[in-house]
N, CA, C and O atoms as a Tinker XYZ file with bonds, in Angstrom:
   284  protein
     1  N    -19.600000  -27.005000   22.402000    73     2
     2  CA   -20.422000  -25.423000   21.993000    64     1     3
     3  C    -19.148000  -24.854000   20.644000    63     2     4     5
     4  O    -18.001000  -25.281000   20.511000    81     3
     5  N    -19.694000  -24.028000   19.994000    73     3     6
     6  CA   -18.631000  -23.290000   18.855000    64     5     7
     7  C    -17.743000  -22.188000   19.387000    63     6     8     9
     8  O    -17.905000  -21.387000   20.308000    81     7
     9  N    -16.675000  -22.404000   18.461000    73     7    10
    10  CA   -15.783000  -21.256000   19.132000    64     9    11
    11  C    -16.141000  -19.560000   18.704000    63    10    12    13
    12  O    -16.631000  -19.561000   17.574000    81    11
    13  N    -16.076000  -18.654000   19.067000    73    11    14
    14  CA   -16.247000  -17.489000   18.945000    64    13    15
    15  C    -15.794000  -17.351000   17.111000    63    14    16    17
    16  O    -14.837000  -17.963000   16.637000    81    15
    17  N    -16.487000  -16.650000   16.488000    73    15    18
    18  CA   -15.222000  -16.122000   15.159000    64    17    19
    19  C    -14.188000  -15.209000   15.679000    63    18    20    21
    20  O    -13.195000  -14.922000   15.011000    81    19
    21  N    -14.364000  -14.841000   16.626000    73    19    22
    22  CA   -12.994000  -13.870000   16.770000    64    21    23
    23  C    -11.636000  -14.584000   16.851000    63    22    24    25
    24  O    -10.563000  -14.185000   16.399000    81    23
    25  N    -11.977000  -16.060000   17.719000    73    23    26
    26  CA   -11.253000  -16.415000   18.633000    64    25    27
    27  C    -10.785000  -17.752000   17.056000    63    26    28    29
    28  O     -9.690000  -18.302000   16.935000    81    27
    29  N    -11.517000  -17.861000   16.476000    73    27    30
    30  CA   -11.147000  -18.582000   15.393000    64    29    31
    31  C    -10.412000  -18.033000   14.133000    63    30    32    33
    32  O     -9.680000  -18.687000   13.390000    81    31
    33  N    -10.852000  -16.249000   13.991000    73    31    34
    34  CA    -9.609000  -15.905000   13.277000    64    33    35
    35  C     -8.260000  -15.403000   13.876000    63    34    36    37
    36  O     -7.478000  -14.654000   13.290000    81    35
    37  N     -8.079000  -15.986000   15.282000    73    35    38
    38  CA    -6.751000  -15.163000   15.974000    64    37    39
    39  C     -6.173000  -16.686000   15.477000    63    38    40    41
    40  O     -5.101000  -16.663000   14.872000    81    39
    41  N     -6.731000  -17.826000   15.666000    73    39    42
    42  CA    -6.148000  -19.014000   15.142000    64    41    43
    43  C     -5.310000  -19.193000   13.742000    63    42    44    45
    44  O     -4.241000  -19.750000   13.495000    81    43
    45  N     -6.001000  -18.673000   13.150000    73    43    46
    46  CA    -5.568000  -18.759000   11.648000    64    45    47
    47  C     -4.594000  -17.749000   11.031000    63    46    48    49
    48  O     -4.109000  -17.841000    9.903000    81    47
    49  N     -4.329000  -16.582000   12.099000    73    47    50
    50  CA    -3.703000  -15.984000   11.874000    64    49    51
    51  C     -2.067000  -16.128000   11.479000    63    50    52    53
    52  O     -1.517000  -16.525000   12.506000    81    51
    53  N     -1.551000  -16.043000   10.923000    73    51    54
    54  CA     0.235000  -16.299000   10.766000    64    53    55
    55  C      1.053000  -15.316000   10.252000    63    54    56    57
    56  O      0.870000  -14.213000    9.738000    81    55
    57  N      1.766000  -15.832000   10.457000    73    55    58
    58  CA     3.167000  -15.006000   10.623000    64    57    59
    59  C      3.485000  -14.013000    9.121000    63    58    60    61
    60  O      4.125000  -12.963000    9.084000    81    59
    61  N      2.768000  -14.779000    7.875000    73    59    62
    62  CA     3.297000  -13.609000    6.983000    64    61    63
    63  C      1.764000  -12.603000    6.975000    63    62    64    65
    64  O      2.022000  -11.507000    6.478000    81    63
    65  N      0.662000  -12.690000    7.288000    73    63    66
    66  CA     0.086000  -11.788000    7.924000    64    65    67
    67  C      0.396000  -10.035000    8.645000    63    66    68    69
    68  O     -0.380000   -9.083000    8.561000    81    67
    69  N      1.764000  -10.057000    9.324000    73    67    70
    70  CA     2.478000   -9.043000   10.313000    64    69    71
    71  C      2.740000   -8.535000    8.859000    63    70    72    73
    72  O      1.887000   -7.690000    8.586000    81    71
    73  N      3.694000   -8.763000    7.726000    73    71    74
    74  CA     3.859000   -8.509000    6.886000    64    73    75
    75  C      3.396000   -8.109000    5.493000    63    74    76    77
    76  O      3.968000   -8.243000    4.411000    81    75
    77  N      2.196000   -7.576000    5.800000    73    75    78
    78  CA     1.205000   -7.411000    4.160000    64    77    79
    79  C      1.718000   -6.723000    3.228000    63    78    80    81
    80  O      1.643000   -7.088000    2.055000    81    79
    81  N      2.567000   -5.170000    3.753000    73    79    82
    82  CA     3.241000   -4.309000    3.042000    64    81    83
    83  C      4.029000   -4.960000    1.700000    63    82    84    85
    84  O      3.865000   -4.423000    0.605000    81    83
    85  N      4.797000   -6.013000    1.825000    73    83    86
    86  CA     5.788000   -6.482000    1.125000    64    85    87
    87  C      5.075000   -7.445000    0.187000    63    86    88    89
    88  O      5.707000   -8.194000   -0.557000    81    87
    89  N      3.883000   -7.415000    0.230000    73    87    90
    90  CA     3.271000   -8.444000   -0.888000    64    89    91
    91  C      2.063000   -7.594000   -1.192000    63    90    92    93
    92  O      1.237000   -7.751000   -2.092000    81    91
    93  N      2.117000   -6.780000   -0.380000    73    91    94
    94  CA     0.860000   -5.382000   -1.238000    64    93    95
    95  C      1.720000   -4.347000   -2.327000    63    94    96    97
    96  O      1.069000   -3.560000   -3.014000    81    95
    97  N      3.418000   -4.410000   -2.450000    73    95    98
    98  CA     4.366000   -3.866000   -2.942000    64    97    99
    99  C      4.691000   -5.073000   -4.400000    63    98   100   101
   100  O      5.414000   -6.067000   -4.330000    81    99
   101  N      3.989000   -4.643000   -5.515000    73    99   102
   102  CA     4.166000   -5.959000   -6.256000    64   101   103
   103  C      5.350000   -5.272000   -7.445000    63   102   104   105
   104  O      6.169000   -6.022000   -7.978000    81   103
   105  N      5.320000   -4.205000   -7.671000    73   103   106
   106  CA     6.187000   -3.603000   -8.669000    64   105   107
   107  C      6.870000   -2.352000   -7.956000    63   106   108   109
   108  O      6.427000   -1.227000   -8.188000    81   107
   109  N      8.060000   -2.559000   -6.998000    73   107   110
   110  CA     8.749000   -0.944000   -6.608000    64   109   111
   111  C      9.286000   -0.222000   -7.304000    63   110   112   113
   112  O     10.054000   -0.692000   -8.143000    81   111
   113  N      9.103000    1.046000   -7.225000    73   111   114
   114  CA     9.425000    1.910000   -8.375000    64   113   115
   115  C      8.602000    2.228000   -9.037000    63   114   116   117
   116  O      8.847000    3.309000   -9.572000    81   115
   117  N      7.102000    1.546000   -9.457000    73   115   118
   118  CA     6.110000    1.728000  -10.583000    64   117   119
   119  C      5.744000    3.104000  -10.407000    63   118   120   121
   120  O      6.084000    3.697000  -11.431000    81   119
   121  N      5.029000    4.158000   -9.308000    73   119   122
   122  CA     4.764000    4.728000   -9.340000    64   121   123
   123  C      5.719000    6.262000   -9.528000    63   122   124   125
   124  O      5.482000    7.284000  -10.172000    81   123
   125  N      6.508000    5.987000   -8.925000    73   123   126
   126  CA     7.891000    7.191000   -9.416000    64   125   127
   127  C      7.607000    6.969000  -10.900000    63   126   128   129
   128  O      6.754000    7.667000  -11.448000    81   127
   129  N      8.488000    5.736000  -11.794000    73   127   130
   130  CA     7.425000    5.852000  -13.060000    64   129   131
   131  C      6.724000    6.453000  -13.415000    63   130   132   133
   132  O      7.052000    7.541000  -13.888000    81   131
   133  N      5.098000    5.962000  -13.357000    73   131   134
   134  CA     4.113000    6.687000  -13.744000    64   133   135
   135  C      4.307000    8.048000  -13.686000    63   134   136   137
   136  O      4.271000    8.562000  -14.804000    81   135
   137  N      4.529000    8.927000  -12.647000    73   135   138
   138  CA     4.519000   10.069000  -12.327000    64   137   139
   139  C      5.609000   11.197000  -12.897000    63   138   140   141
   140  O      5.756000   12.419000  -12.889000    81   139
   141  N      6.182000   10.175000  -13.323000    73   139   142
   142  CA     8.229000   10.754000  -14.293000    64   141   143
   143  C      8.884000   11.835000  -13.071000    63   142   144   145
   144  O      9.061000   13.053000  -13.104000    81   143
   145  N      9.124000   10.913000  -12.105000    73   143   146
   146  CA    10.235000   11.720000  -11.207000    64   145   147
   147  C     11.368000   10.634000  -10.857000    63   146   148   149
   148  O     10.943000    9.511000  -10.584000    81   147
   149  N     12.351000   10.775000  -10.840000    73   147   150
   150  CA    13.303000   10.038000  -10.928000    64   149   151
   151  C     13.155000    9.311000   -9.363000    63   150   152   153
   152  O     12.593000    9.906000   -8.444000    81   151
   153  N     13.748000    7.929000   -9.211000    73   151   154
   154  CA    13.763000    7.117000   -8.733000    64   153   155
   155  C     14.231000    7.379000   -6.909000    63   154   156   157
   156  O     13.796000    6.934000   -5.847000    81   155
   157  N     15.489000    8.472000   -7.353000    73   155   158
   158  CA    16.346000    8.955000   -6.166000    64   157   159
   159  C     15.957000   10.197000   -5.379000    63   158   160   161
   160  O     16.620000   10.639000   -4.441000    81   159
   161  N     14.481000   10.884000   -5.980000    73   159   162
   162  CA    13.910000   11.593000   -5.515000    64   161   163
   163  C     12.410000   11.424000   -4.975000    63   162   164   165
   164  O     11.545000   10.681000   -5.439000    81   163
   165  N     12.305000   12.341000   -3.821000    73   163   166
   166  CA    11.083000   11.668000   -3.068000    64   165   167
   167  C      9.751000   12.441000   -4.187000    63   166   168   169
   168  O      9.986000   13.331000   -5.004000    81   167
   169  N      8.402000   11.822000   -3.936000    73   167   170
   170  CA     7.368000   12.487000   -4.770000    64   169   171
   171  C      6.991000   13.982000   -4.130000    63   170   172   173
   172  O      7.212000   13.790000   -2.935000    81   171
   173  N      6.737000   14.766000   -4.205000    73   171   174
   174  CA     6.200000   15.736000   -3.439000    64   173   175
   175  C      4.672000   15.485000   -3.246000    63   174   176   177
   176  O      3.897000   15.079000   -4.111000    81   175
   177  N      4.421000   15.759000   -2.126000    73   175   178
   178  CA     3.228000   15.355000   -1.343000    64   177   179
   179  C      2.103000   16.401000   -2.386000    63   178   180   181
   180  O      1.030000   15.811000   -2.517000    81   179
   181  N      2.116000   17.380000   -2.913000    73   179   182
   182  CA     1.029000   18.128000   -3.861000    64   181   183
   183  C      1.193000   17.225000   -5.312000    63   182   184   185
   184  O      0.271000   17.238000   -6.127000    81   183
   185  N      2.139000   16.630000   -5.501000    73   183   186
   186  CA     1.927000   15.607000   -6.759000    64   185   187
   187  C      1.111000   14.580000   -6.418000    63   186   188   189
   188  O      0.125000   14.454000   -7.144000    81   187
   189  N      1.260000   13.627000   -5.316000    73   187   190
   190  CA     1.056000   12.557000   -4.552000    64   189   191
   191  C     -0.691000   12.614000   -4.326000    63   190   192   193
   192  O     -1.497000   11.721000   -4.590000    81   191
   193  N     -0.940000   13.891000   -3.787000    73   191   194
   194  CA    -2.135000   14.306000   -3.446000    64   193   195
   195  C     -2.813000   14.261000   -4.971000    63   194   196   197
   196  O     -3.688000   13.400000   -5.051000    81   195
   197  N     -2.583000   15.020000   -6.197000    73   195   198
   198  CA    -3.590000   14.976000   -7.431000    64   197   199
   199  C     -3.298000   13.715000   -7.949000    63   198   200   201
   200  O     -3.848000   13.432000   -9.013000    81   199
   201  N     -2.375000   12.690000   -7.314000    73   199   202
   202  CA    -2.084000   11.147000   -8.118000    64   201   203
   203  C     -3.315000   10.178000   -7.435000    63   202   204   205
   204  O     -4.085000    9.357000   -7.932000    81   203
   205  N     -3.074000   10.783000   -5.781000    73   203   206
   206  CA    -4.637000    9.881000   -5.133000    64   205   207
   207  C     -6.048000   10.218000   -5.894000    63   206   208   209
   208  O     -6.934000    9.562000   -5.346000    81   207
   209  N     -6.520000   10.947000   -6.878000    73   207   210
   210  CA    -7.772000   11.428000   -7.485000    64   209   211
   211  C     -7.592000   10.309000   -9.007000    63   210   212   213
   212  O     -8.676000    9.759000   -9.200000    81   211
   213  N     -7.170000   10.139000   -9.427000    73   211   214
   214  CA    -6.751000    9.488000  -10.847000    64   213   215
   215  C     -7.486000    8.290000  -10.529000    63   214   216   217
   216  O     -7.750000    8.071000   -9.347000    81   215
   217  N     -7.877000    7.427000  -11.490000    73   215   218
   218  CA    -8.806000    6.080000  -11.623000    64   217   219
   219  C     -7.264000    5.061000  -12.224000    63   218   220   221
   220  O     -6.199000    5.311000  -12.787000    81   219
   221  N     -7.891000    3.997000  -11.750000    73   219   222
   222  CA    -7.013000    2.997000  -11.817000    64   221   223
   223  C     -5.580000    2.427000  -11.316000    63   222   224   225
   224  O     -5.387000    2.960000  -10.224000    81   223
   225  N     -4.552000    1.625000  -11.616000    73   223   226
   226  CA    -3.691000    1.678000  -10.711000    64   225   227
   227  C     -3.153000    2.636000  -10.216000    63   226   228   229
   228  O     -2.955000    2.555000   -9.004000    81   227
   229  N     -2.707000    3.906000  -10.932000    73   227   230
   230  CA    -2.082000    4.824000  -10.554000    64   229   231
   231  C     -2.582000    5.394000   -9.646000    63   230   232   233
   232  O     -1.776000    5.940000   -8.893000    81   231
   233  N     -4.011000    5.530000   -9.311000    73   231   234
   234  CA    -4.595000    6.083000   -8.100000    64   233   235
   235  C     -4.372000    5.141000   -7.274000    63   234   236   237
   236  O     -4.097000    5.532000   -6.140000    81   235
   237  N     -4.401000    3.528000   -7.506000    73   235   238
   238  CA    -4.018000    2.625000   -6.141000    64   237   239
   239  C     -2.932000    2.762000   -5.344000    63   238   240   241
   240  O     -2.757000    2.497000   -4.154000    81   239
   241  N     -1.872000    3.445000   -6.605000    73   239   242
   242  CA    -0.432000    2.898000   -6.062000    64   241   243
   243  C     -0.250000    4.291000   -4.804000    63   242   244   245
   244  O     -0.097000    4.343000   -3.584000    81   243
   245  N     -0.385000    5.389000   -6.043000    73   243   246
   246  CA    -0.681000    6.730000   -4.891000    64   245   247
   247  C     -1.797000    6.823000   -3.439000    63   246   248   249
   248  O     -1.670000    7.789000   -2.686000    81   247
   249  N     -2.520000    6.095000   -3.241000    73   247   250
   250  CA    -2.935000    5.877000   -2.054000    64   249   251
   251  C     -2.685000    5.267000   -0.866000    63   250   252   253
   252  O     -2.914000    5.458000    0.328000    81   251
   253  N     -1.904000    4.123000   -1.872000    73   251   254
   254  CA    -1.458000    3.340000   -0.863000    64   253   255
   255  C      0.142000    3.935000   -0.283000    63   254   256   257
   256  O      0.646000    3.669000    0.808000    81   255
   257  N      0.710000    4.774000   -1.337000    73   255   258
   258  CA     1.912000    5.484000   -0.683000    64   257   259
   259  C      1.428000    6.500000    0.152000    63   258   260   261
   260  O      2.039000    7.009000    1.091000    81   259
   261  N      0.614000    6.694000   -0.128000    73   259   262
   262  CA     0.109000    8.030000    1.166000    64   261   263
   263  C     -0.238000    7.685000    2.252000    63   262   264   265
   264  O     -0.023000    8.521000    3.130000    81   263
   265  N     -0.955000    6.261000    2.728000    73   263   266
   266  CA    -1.154000    5.301000    3.531000    64   265   267
   267  C      0.169000    5.085000    4.126000    63   266   268   269
   268  O      0.477000    5.567000    5.216000    81   267
   269  N      1.149000    4.177000    3.232000    73   267   270
   270  CA     2.683000    4.171000    3.700000    64   269   271
   271  C      3.215000    5.425000    4.542000    63   270   272   273
   272  O      3.419000    5.426000    5.756000    81   271
   273  N      3.425000    6.638000    3.531000    73   271   274
   274  CA     4.034000    7.767000    4.192000    64   273   275
   275  C      3.822000    8.082000    5.482000    63   274   276   277
   276  O      4.629000    8.646000    6.221000    81   275
   277  N      2.262000    7.560000    5.872000    73   275   278
   278  CA     2.145000    7.864000    7.664000    64   277   279
   279  C      2.879000    6.952000    8.685000    63   278   280   281
   280  O      3.226000    7.352000    9.796000    81   279
   281  N      3.096000    5.635000    8.197000    73   279   282
   282  CA     3.550000    5.071000    9.168000    64   281   283
   283  C      5.110000    5.330000    9.449000    63   282   284
   284  O      5.661000    4.799000   10.413000    81   283
């Protein structure tokens, strides 16, 4: 008898999937450079919100930063 899909997924899950954030951030600090904000300062929420609406990599990085800010 074949295993349910959920059971197969649970077996294939490894320890590296617990740390997906480290793999998601390829260029640390790039969003700061894109927005012209010094590295030691936090990105203001209004600037981050405006950047989430931008297309391309800047928008993707801003959306990920917004998600990670909630964690």
